[in-house]
LOLUMBA-286059 format. One record per residue (C-alpha): residue in three letters; residue number from 1; x, y, z. Coordinates in pm, whole numbers, m for minus. Example, Ala and Ser with C-alpha at 12.3 -4.5 7.8 and 13.67 -1.06 7.14 Angstrom:
# LOLUMBA-286059
<"ala"; 1; <1230; m450; 780>>
<"ser"; 2; <1367; m106; 714>>
# end
This chain:
# LOLUMBA-286059
<"unk"; 1; <5054; m12050; m987>>
<"unk"; 2; <4977; m12318; m729>>
<"unk"; 3; <4630; m12388; m590>>
<"unk"; 4; <4739; m12263; m250>>
<"unk"; 5; <4832; m11929; m404>>
<"unk"; 6; <4490; m11907; m564>>
<"unk"; 7; <4323; m11939; m225>>
<"unk"; 8; <4460; m11610; m97>>
<"unk"; 9; <4352; m11394; m385>>
<"unk"; 10; <4054; m11167; m383>>
<"unk"; 11; <3726; m11203; m563>>
<"unk"; 12; <3673; m10956; m839>>
<"unk"; 13; <3508; m10636; m938>>
<"unk"; 14; <3186; m10527; m935>>
<"unk"; 15; <2948; m10553; m692>>
<"unk"; 16; <2598; m10539; m652>>
<"unk"; 17; <2420; m10791; m872>>
<"unk"; 18; <2055; m10870; m800>>
<"unk"; 19; <1987; m10498; m747>>
<"unk"; 20; <2133; m10378; m1077>>
<"unk"; 21; <1885; m10173; m1275>>
<"unk"; 22; <1785; m10342; m1600>>
<"unk"; 23; <1637; m10207; m1921>>
<"unk"; 24; <1345; m10454; m1919>>
<"unk"; 25; <1076; m10333; m1676>>
<"unk"; 26; <1033; m10681; m1527>>
<"unk"; 27; <1398; m10688; m1425>>
<"unk"; 28; <1415; m10342; m1269>>
<"unk"; 29; <1474; m10337; m898>>
<"unk"; 30; <1215; m10105; m744>>
<"unk"; 31; <1251; m10108; m368>>
<"unk"; 32; <1023; m9815; m289>>
<"unk"; 33; <650; m9836; m355>>
<"unk"; 34; <321; m9722; m206>>
<"unk"; 35; <207; m9904; 109>>
<"unk"; 36; <m134; m10062; 166>>
<"unk"; 37; <m352; m9948; 453>>
<"unk"; 38; <m368; m10281; 636>>
<"unk"; 39; <m36; m10407; 770>>
<"unk"; 40; <125; m10649; 1011>>
<"unk"; 41; <445; m10633; 1214>>
<"unk"; 42; <703; m10912; 1231>>
<"unk"; 43; <1002; m10920; 1463>>
<"unk"; 44; <1359; m11016; 1376>>
<"unk"; 45; <1694; m10984; 1545>>
<"unk"; 46; <1863; m10868; 1223>>
<"unk"; 47; <1704; m10727; 909>>
<"unk"; 48; <1926; m10716; 600>>
<"unk"; 49; <1803; m10489; 321>>
<"unk"; 50; <1946; m10624; m4>>
<"unk"; 51; <2015; m10969; m144>>
<"unk"; 52; <2313; m10888; m364>>
<"unk"; 53; <2679; m10964; m303>>
<"unk"; 54; <2690; m10779; 27>>
<"unk"; 55; <2348; m10891; 150>>
<"unk"; 56; <2400; m11262; 88>>
<"unk"; 57; <2759; m11265; 213>>
<"unk"; 58; <2678; m11080; 535>>
<"unk"; 59; <2356; m11272; 607>>
<"unk"; 60; <2525; m11608; 571>>
<"unk"; 61; <2831; m11503; 770>>
<"unk"; 62; <2602; m11385; 1051>>
<"unk"; 63; <2420; m11717; 1040>>
<"unk"; 64; <2745; m11913; 1052>>
<"unk"; 65; <2918; m11704; 1318>>
<"unk"; 66; <2630; m11617; 1551>>
<"unk"; 67; <2372; m11805; 1752>>
<"unk"; 68; <2053; m11747; 1559>>
<"unk"; 69; <1728; m11942; 1545>>
<"unk"; 70; <1493; m11989; 1251>>
<"unk"; 71; <1387; m11652; 1102>>
<"unk"; 72; <1600; m11447; 1343>>
<"unk"; 73; <1766; m11297; 1035>>
<"unk"; 74; <1556; m11156; 750>>
<"unk"; 75; <1654; m11052; 399>>
<"unk"; 76; <1447; m10801; 202>>
<"unk"; 77; <1495; m10785; m176>>
<"unk"; 78; <1243; m10768; m464>>
<"unk"; 79; <1470; m10930; m726>>
<"unk"; 80; <1397; m11263; m891>>
<"unk"; 81; <1754; m11315; m1010>>
<"unk"; 82; <2096; m11270; m856>>
<"unk"; 83; <2366; m11177; m1108>>
<"unk"; 84; <2742; m11219; m1099>>
<"unk"; 85; <2795; m10876; m1251>>
<"unk"; 86; <3177; m10886; m1274>>
<"unk"; 87; <3120; m11154; m1536>>
<"unk"; 88; <2933; m10913; m1765>>
<"unk"; 89; <3268; m10778; m1886>>
<"unk"; 90; <3351; m11134; m1992>>
<"unk"; 91; <3013; m11158; m2167>>
<"unk"; 92; <3086; m10833; m2349>>
<"unk"; 93; <3419; m10979; m2458>>
<"unk"; 94; <3261; m11301; m2585>>
<"unk"; 95; <3411; m11515; m2307>>
<"unk"; 96; <3097; m11607; m2108>>
<"unk"; 97; <2725; m11671; m2156>>
<"unk"; 98; <2527; m11426; m1943>>
<"unk"; 99; <2267; m11687; m1848>>
<"unk"; 100; <2538; m11898; m1683>>
<"unk"; 101; <2623; m11607; m1454>>
<"unk"; 102; <2285; m11572; m1282>>
<"unk"; 103; <2093; m11775; m1025>>
<"unk"; 104; <1740; m11751; m883>>
<"unk"; 105; <1788; m11534; m575>>
<"unk"; 106; <1567; m11756; m361>>
<"unk"; 107; <1788; m12058; m435>>
<"unk"; 108; <2090; m11882; m280>>
<"unk"; 109; <1926; m11806; 55>>
<"unk"; 110; <1966; m12048; 346>>
<"unk"; 111; <1623; m12180; 457>>
<"unk"; 112; <1701; m12071; 812>>
<"unk"; 113; <1680; m11710; 690>>
<"unk"; 114; <1344; m11538; 637>>
<"unk"; 115; <1321; m11401; 283>>
<"unk"; 116; <1087; m11115; 198>>
<"unk"; 117; <1086; m11110; m180>>
<"unk"; 118; <935; m10764; m201>>
<"unk"; 119; <1015; m10394; m214>>
<"unk"; 120; <1114; m10182; 80>>
<"unk"; 121; <925; m9857; 126>>
<"unk"; 122; <1091; m9674; 415>>
<"unk"; 123; <1317; m9676; 720>>
<"unk"; 124; <1216; m9569; 1072>>
<"unk"; 125; <1546; m9595; 1264>>
<"unk"; 126; <1412; m9418; 1574>>
<"unk"; 127; <1153; m9696; 1604>>
<"unk"; 128; <1385; m9980; 1493>>
<"unk"; 129; <1147; m10051; 1210>>
<"unk"; 130; <1132; m10079; 831>>
<"unk"; 131; <818; m10074; 619>>
<"unk"; 132; <775; m10304; 320>>
<"unk"; 133; <602; m10211; m2>>
<"unk"; 134; <279; m10385; 103>>
<"unk"; 135; <266; m10189; 428>>
<"unk"; 136; <391; m10467; 654>>
<"unk"; 137; <648; m10362; 911>>
<"unk"; 138; <959; m10544; 1031>>
<"unk"; 139; <1109; m10462; 1367>>
<"unk"; 140; <1476; m10531; 1433>>
<"unk"; 141; <1750; m10521; 1692>>
<"unk"; 142; <2006; m10450; 1420>>
<"unk"; 143; <1964; m10327; 1064>>
<"unk"; 144; <2209; m10391; 779>>
<"unk"; 145; <2148; m10170; 474>>
<"unk"; 146; <2316; m10317; 164>>
<"unk"; 147; <2089; m10268; m141>>
<"unk"; 148; <2369; m10161; m374>>
<"unk"; 149; <2334; m9864; m606>>
<"unk"; 150; <2121; m9778; m908>>
<"unk"; 151; <2260; m9794; m1259>>
<"unk"; 152; <2070; m9508; m1421>>
<"unk"; 153; <2021; m9568; m1793>>
<"unk"; 154; <1809; m9251; m1805>>
<"unk"; 155; <2101; m9037; m1685>>
<"unk"; 156; <2224; m8977; m2042>>
<"unk"; 157; <1980; m8833; m2295>>
<"unk"; 158; <1909; m9079; m2576>>
<"unk"; 159; <2089; m9373; m2412>>
<"unk"; 160; <1781; m9587; m2350>>
<"unk"; 161; <1666; m9561; m2711>>
<"unk"; 162; <2014; m9630; m2845>>
<"unk"; 163; <2060; m9937; m2626>>
<"unk"; 164; <1721; m10083; m2718>>
<"unk"; 165; <1781; m10031; m3090>>
<"unk"; 166; <1939; m10356; m3220>>
<"unk"; 167; <2082; m10171; m3521>>
<"unk"; 168; <2267; m9906; m3319>>
<"unk"; 169; <2631; m9944; m3227>>
<"unk"; 170; <2562; m9844; m2866>>
<"unk"; 171; <2595; m10099; m2586>>
<"unk"; 172; <2682; m10134; m2217>>
<"unk"; 173; <2820; m10414; m2000>>
<"unk"; 174; <2636; m10258; m1705>>
<"unk"; 175; <2303; m10426; m1780>>
<"unk"; 176; <2200; m10789; m1817>>
<"unk"; 177; <1993; m10704; m2125>>
<"unk"; 178; <2277; m10519; m2300>>
<"unk"; 179; <2604; m10687; m2203>>
<"unk"; 180; <2586; m10941; m2487>>
<"unk"; 181; <2505; m10665; m2737>>
<"unk"; 182; <2853; m10533; m2656>>
<"unk"; 183; <3011; m10847; m2799>>
<"unk"; 184; <2795; m10831; m3111>>
<"unk"; 185; <2875; m10467; m3185>>
<"unk"; 186; <3249; m10520; m3135>>
<"unk"; 187; <3256; m10813; m3377>>
<"unk"; 188; <3034; m10634; m3630>>
<"unk"; 189; <3251; m10322; m3655>>
<"unk"; 190; <3483; m10331; m3956>>
<"unk"; 191; <3579; m9966; m3963>>
<"unk"; 192; <3510; m9624; m3815>>
<"unk"; 193; <3525; m9449; m3480>>
<"unk"; 194; <3488; m9647; m3154>>
<"unk"; 195; <3432; m9456; m2830>>
<"unk"; 196; <3437; m9600; m2478>>
<"unk"; 197; <3303; m9378; m2198>>
<"unk"; 198; <3333; m9343; m1823>>
<"unk"; 199; <3123; m9087; m1633>>
<"unk"; 200; <3203; m8846; m1358>>
<"unk"; 201; <3107; m8979; m1017>>
<"unk"; 202; <3058; m9315; m853>>
<"unk"; 203; <3059; m9630; m1067>>
<"unk"; 204; <3070; m9999; m992>>
<"unk"; 205; <3429; m10113; m1043>>
<"unk"; 206; <3599; m9807; m1184>>
<"unk"; 207; <3822; m10020; m1407>>
<"unk"; 208; <3539; m10192; m1597>>
<"unk"; 209; <3477; m9911; m1852>>
<"unk"; 210; <3826; m9958; m1993>>
<"unk"; 211; <3844; m10336; m1953>>
<"unk"; 212; <3598; m10380; m2238>>
<"unk"; 213; <3794; m10128; m2446>>
<"unk"; 214; <4116; m10328; m2411>>
<"unk"; 215; <3936; m10649; m2510>>
<"unk"; 216; <3781; m10477; m2813>>
<"unk"; 217; <4118; m10338; m2917>>
<"unk"; 218; <4274; m10682; m2892>>
<"unk"; 219; <3994; m10833; m3103>>
<"unk"; 220; <4032; m10570; m3375>>
<"unk"; 221; <4410; m10610; m3366>>
<"unk"; 222; <4382; m10985; m3423>>
<"unk"; 223; <4126; m10923; m3698>>
<"unk"; 224; <4365; m10690; m3883>>
<"unk"; 225; <4145; m10388; m3824>>
<"unk"; 226; <4368; m10202; m3579>>
<"unk"; 227; <4743; m10160; m3561>>
<"unk"; 228; <4853; m10024; m3222>>
<"unk"; 229; <5196; m9937; m3363>>
<"unk"; 230; <5044; m9733; m3647>>
<"unk"; 231; <4681; m9650; m3563>>
<"unk"; 232; <4631; m9357; m3805>>
<"unk"; 233; <4581; m9565; m4124>>
<"unk"; 234; <4393; m9841; m3938>>
<"unk"; 235; <4028; m9895; m4036>>
<"unk"; 236; <3921; m9846; m3672>>
<"unk"; 237; <4008; m9555; m3446>>
<"unk"; 238; <3965; m9580; m3067>>
<"unk"; 239; <3888; m9311; m2809>>
<"unk"; 240; <3859; m9341; m2432>>
<"unk"; 241; <3638; m9056; m2308>>
<"unk"; 242; <3637; m9032; m1930>>
<"unk"; 243; <3502; m8781; m1685>>
<"unk"; 244; <3817; m8835; m1479>>
<"unk"; 245; <4142; m8645; m1531>>
<"unk"; 246; <4340; m8972; m1533>>
<"unk"; 247; <4306; m9334; m1648>>
<"unk"; 248; <4253; m9477; m1299>>
<"unk"; 249; <4213; m9344; m946>>
<"unk"; 250; <4517; m9518; m799>>
<"unk"; 251; <4842; m9351; m915>>
<"unk"; 252; <5049; m9671; m941>>
<"unk"; 253; <4802; m9845; m1174>>
<"unk"; 254; <4700; m9525; m1355>>
<"unk"; 255; <5059; m9474; m1469>>
<"unk"; 256; <5072; m9823; m1620>>
<"unk"; 257; <4736; m9781; m1793>>
<"unk"; 258; <4833; m9440; m1930>>
<"unk"; 259; <5147; m9595; m2075>>
<"unk"; 260; <4937; m9869; m2236>>
<"unk"; 261; <4700; m9607; m2380>>
<"unk"; 262; <4987; m9421; m2542>>
<"unk"; 263; <5163; m9735; m2664>>
<"unk"; 264; <4844; m9865; m2825>>
<"unk"; 265; <4748; m9538; m2990>>
<"unk"; 266; <4420; m9481; m2803>>
<"unk"; 267; <4303; m9121; m2796>>
<"unk"; 268; <4234; m8994; m2444>>
<"unk"; 269; <3955; m8745; m2384>>
<"unk"; 270; <4001; m8664; m2017>>
<"unk"; 271; <3748; m8469; m1810>>
<"unk"; 272; <3484; m8535; m2079>>
<"unk"; 273; <3147; m8656; m1950>>
<"unk"; 274; <2892; m8805; m2192>>
<"unk"; 275; <2558; m8623; m2158>>
<"unk"; 276; <2367; m8702; m2479>>
<"unk"; 277; <2344; m8946; m2768>>
<"unk"; 278; <2174; m8820; m3084>>
<"unk"; 279; <2192; m9071; m3366>>
<"unk"; 280; <2563; m9122; m3426>>
<"unk"; 281; <2660; m8806; m3240>>
<"unk"; 282; <2797; m8824; m2885>>
<"unk"; 283; <2779; m8502; m2685>>
<"unk"; 284; <3022; m8452; m2397>>
<"unk"; 285; <3036; m8182; m2131>>
<"unk"; 286; <3382; m8043; m2072>>
<"unk"; 287; <3482; m7771; m1830>>
<"unk"; 288; <3239; m7492; m1752>>
<"unk"; 289; <2950; m7478; m1999>>
<"unk"; 290; <3157; m7635; m2278>>
<"unk"; 291; <3029; m7908; m2508>>
<"unk"; 292; <3208; m8135; m2753>>
<"unk"; 293; <3030; m8342; m3018>>
<"unk"; 294; <3194; m8649; m3168>>
<"unk"; 295; <3077; m8884; m3442>>
<"unk"; 296; <3090; m9254; m3363>>
<"unk"; 297; <3024; m9589; m3527>>
<"unk"; 298; <3048; m9789; m3203>>
<"unk"; 299; <3014; m9662; m2850>>
<"unk"; 300; <3029; m9848; m2523>>
<"unk"; 301; <2859; m9643; m2252>>
<"unk"; 302; <2900; m9656; m1877>>
<"unk"; 303; <2585; m9492; m1735>>
<"unk"; 304; <2586; m9267; m1433>>
<"unk"; 305; <2513; m9438; m1101>>
<"unk"; 306; <2394; m9334; m759>>
<"unk"; 307; <2204; m9424; m445>>
<"unk"; 308; <1858; m9578; m467>>
<"unk"; 309; <1588; m9318; m405>>
<"unk"; 310; <1454; m9498; m97>>
<"unk"; 311; <1800; m9475; 62>>
<"unk"; 312; <1881; m9125; m60>>
<"unk"; 313; <1555; m8986; 81>>
<"unk"; 314; <1591; m9165; 416>>
<"unk"; 315; <1734; m9032; 743>>
<"unk"; 316; <2016; m9286; 709>>
<"unk"; 317; <2177; m9108; 412>>
<"unk"; 318; <2452; m8849; 394>>
<"unk"; 319; <2437; m8553; 156>>
<"unk"; 320; <2547; m8773; m136>>
<"unk"; 321; <2266; m9023; m68>>
<"unk"; 322; <2474; m9308; 72>>
<"unk"; 323; <2429; m9475; 411>>
<"unk"; 324; <2639; m9263; 645>>
<"unk"; 325; <2870; m9504; 827>>
<"unk"; 326; <3203; m9490; 1006>>
<"unk"; 327; <3473; m9587; 755>>
<"unk"; 328; <3642; m9828; 996>>
<"unk"; 329; <3363; m9996; 1196>>
<"unk"; 330; <3090; m9973; 925>>
<"unk"; 331; <2845; m9860; 1194>>
<"unk"; 332; <2606; m9573; 1126>>
<"unk"; 333; <2729; m9242; 1260>>
<"unk"; 334; <2397; m9167; 1435>>
<"unk"; 335; <2210; m9495; 1492>>
<"unk"; 336; <2438; m9746; 1660>>
<"unk"; 337; <2234; m10050; 1560>>
<"unk"; 338; <2243; m9963; 1188>>
<"unk"; 339; <2522; m10084; 959>>
<"unk"; 340; <2615; m10073; 593>>
<"unk"; 341; <2871; m10205; 347>>
<"unk"; 342; <2917; m10242; m26>>
<"unk"; 343; <2794; m10002; m290>>
<"unk"; 344; <2518; m9840; m81>>
<"unk"; 345; <2757; m9731; 193>>
<"unk"; 346; <2947; m9405; 225>>
<"unk"; 347; <3279; m9591; 256>>
<"unk"; 348; <3538; m9394; 54>>
<"unk"; 349; <3674; m9684; m147>>
<"unk"; 350; <3612; m9838; m488>>
<"unk"; 351; <3276; m10016; m508>>
<"unk"; 352; <3358; m10377; m595>>
<"unk"; 353; <3265; m10729; m490>>
<"unk"; 354; <3623; m10767; m370>>
<"unk"; 355; <3568; m10486; m121>>
<"unk"; 356; <3278; m10682; 24>>
<"unk"; 357; <3503; m10979; 101>>
<"unk"; 358; <3696; m10751; 337>>
<"unk"; 359; <3400; m10548; 466>>
<"unk"; 360; <3167; m10835; 550>>
<"unk"; 361; <3380; m11001; 822>>
<"unk"; 362; <3434; m10663; 989>>
<"unk"; 363; <3064; m10578; 988>>
<"unk"; 364; <2962; m10926; 1107>>
<"unk"; 365; <3210; m10929; 1395>>
<"unk"; 366; <3103; m10581; 1503>>
<"unk"; 367; <2731; m10666; 1489>>
<"unk"; 368; <2783; m10982; 1694>>
<"unk"; 369; <2999; m10795; 1948>>
<"unk"; 370; <2733; m10524; 1976>>
<"unk"; 371; <2462; m10785; 2035>>
<"unk"; 372; <2667; m10902; 2334>>
<"unk"; 373; <2704; m10547; 2466>>
<"unk"; 374; <3068; m10518; 2359>>
<"unk"; 375; <3245; m10245; 2164>>
<"unk"; 376; <3257; m10262; 1786>>
<"unk"; 377; <3635; m10266; 1762>>
<"unk"; 378; <3696; m10453; 1435>>
<"unk"; 379; <3829; m10215; 1168>>
<"unk"; 380; <3816; m10207; 786>>
<"unk"; 381; <4116; m10054; 607>>
<"unk"; 382; <3948; m9977; 275>>
<"unk"; 383; <4069; m10288; 91>>
<"unk"; 384; <3929; m10335; m258>>
<"unk"; 385; <4043; m10488; m584>>
<"unk"; 386; <3995; m10466; m958>>
<"unk"; 387; <4131; m10737; m1190>>
<"unk"; 388; <4175; m10519; m1496>>
<"unk"; 389; <4175; m10699; m1831>>
<"unk"; 390; <4435; m10541; m2060>>
<"unk"; 391; <4393; m10791; m2346>>
<"unk"; 392; <4272; m11145; m2400>>
<"unk"; 393; <4493; m11360; m2178>>
<"unk"; 394; <4630; m11094; m1941>>
<"unk"; 395; <4507; m10905; m1635>>
<"unk"; 396; <4654; m10628; m1421>>
<"unk"; 397; <4546; m10715; m1065>>
<"unk"; 398; <4492; m10388; m882>>
<"unk"; 399; <4454; m10421; m503>>
<"unk"; 400; <4454; m10118; m277>>
<"unk"; 401; <4315; m9966; 41>>
<"unk"; 402; <4207; m9622; 161>>
<"unk"; 403; <4403; m9338; 6>>
<"unk"; 404; <4483; m9539; m308>>
<"unk"; 405; <4765; m9718; m128>>
<"unk"; 406; <4847; m10053; m295>>
<"unk"; 407; <4779; m10362; m82>>
<"unk"; 408; <4882; m10646; m307>>
<"unk"; 409; <4824; m11007; m206>>
<"unk"; 410; <5083; m11158; m438>>
<"unk"; 411; <5322; m10867; m409>>
<"unk"; 412; <5354; m10941; m39>>
<"unk"; 413; <5348; m11320; m66>>
<"unk"; 414; <5554; m11375; m380>>
<"unk"; 415; <5736; m11048; m435>>
<"unk"; 416; <5582; m10978; m775>>
<"unk"; 417; <5448; m10651; m914>>
<"unk"; 418; <5075; m10684; m974>>
<"unk"; 419; <5080; m10378; m1201>>
<"unk"; 420; <5241; m10602; m1462>>
<"unk"; 421; <4961; m10778; m1656>>
<"unk"; 422; <4989; m11158; m1621>>
<"unk"; 423; <4822; m11467; m1764>>
<"unk"; 424; <4779; m11621; m1417>>
<"unk"; 425; <4568; m11321; m1311>>
<"unk"; 426; <4360; m11361; m1628>>
<"unk"; 427; <4257; m11712; m1524>>
<"unk"; 428; <4166; m11583; m1180>>
<"unk"; 429; <3932; m11328; m1340>>
<"unk"; 430; <3789; m11558; m1606>>
<"unk"; 431; <3768; m11892; m1424>>
<"unk"; 432; <3843; m11885; m1052>>
<"unk"; 433; <3647; m11581; m936>>
<"unk"; 434; <3311; m11678; m1095>>
<"unk"; 435; <3348; m12027; m947>>
<"unk"; 436; <3442; m11915; m595>>
<"unk"; 437; <3172; m11648; m594>>
<"unk"; 438; <2874; m11884; m619>>
<"unk"; 439; <3042; m12179; m454>>
<"unk"; 440; <3165; m11996; m144>>
<"unk"; 441; <3140; m11615; m126>>
<"unk"; 442; <2761; m11574; m124>>
<"unk"; 443; <2742; m11866; 120>>
<"unk"; 444; <2957; m11671; 365>>
<"unk"; 445; <3269; m11889; 350>>
<"unk"; 446; <3506; m11689; 126>>
<"unk"; 447; <3724; m11409; 260>>
<"unk"; 448; <3905; m11287; m50>>
<"unk"; 449; <4276; m11249; 28>>
<"unk"; 450; <4222; m11437; 354>>
<"unk"; 451; <4097; m11742; 169>>
<"unk"; 452; <3827; m11966; 313>>
<"unk"; 453; <3661; m11858; 639>>
<"unk"; 454; <3610; m12095; 927>>
<"unk"; 455; <3309; m12099; 1156>>
# end
């Protein structure tokens, strides 16, 4: 693959990084808090709530594309660190060091932007105002709500205790504190039952729960502990337990992954949602009021996820708790100067960092047009992507838009089928995407399949 071909690919899964909920209390993002009595009001043209993938990308694109003075744009986020979360799968597979994938959030923010490194308490869209955790108020002309979603480690009974126990075989790539435990448990297992779970409902990068399974399988295969051609007598047995009825939400890629599952002898427990961990027992809900209990020696858990409470309880949210925006313009359906993108939005597409590369330019153009009194006529087509690791050295590069319709960068440009796992895509996932993310995307100069963005 030539360097010019690399430029048109998309950045990878996952999405919201500095907002991800962590197990350690000091790392937990807690936007909402009680307000003090005394407060001040500061004025900004644009207030961006969230300093993750979407928040940084949109803020810096606004700064580059618009005519803004010092502190015209403000970012609100309580996090100390910004994480490249798509890389946590690589950490879980022993391919990356998690510390190399994070940066101090403050260091990523242009000095021309005003940074409020604090919690957000509430929204007052009728007054064009937000209230910070200390009681201070920020007024705005336009509001961009992009705080990501909450990874809820308390959503499964017993999960927190199992994750914090260094001797348990339970891990998760969905937390900074636990992603490296995944690698340790995979390498420590010499025999027994391994279960990999995916919950019902919204998750960051819907392919990630099985990416780590395919890497683990490949490791055990190379270690002589698992024979895909004859799994029954193998020391290790593998189960993929998913709340979904299929392997993946896009039919084209789901068919390929289902074929891989069968070829490699992985048991599929479909429509099974993990609800409890009790010692080495995993309890799944299945159907109406049915429960299934399975023994395990290793289990990788994908927790349930959902909107942050301060968004869910706000007037900006729909019934599901996400910011209620038009799926094409990304503008709020009620308040015309409120916008959203990324994981916190109601956009009916897979929640990935790749989606943000397509959403951000649309949102930025529409905000800038609205500030000039023009119509918001730029449209988003639902583009998103998931570079799905199927083994060490190969990736299936899923790219699609609304309705699960494939929209493949290389399929169009080179006439290849991206559902076929390839080594070139593996190096995009492992090497190119982490590099381009910090070098260009969060600085507002990377457009995914469109390559580098010009001012």
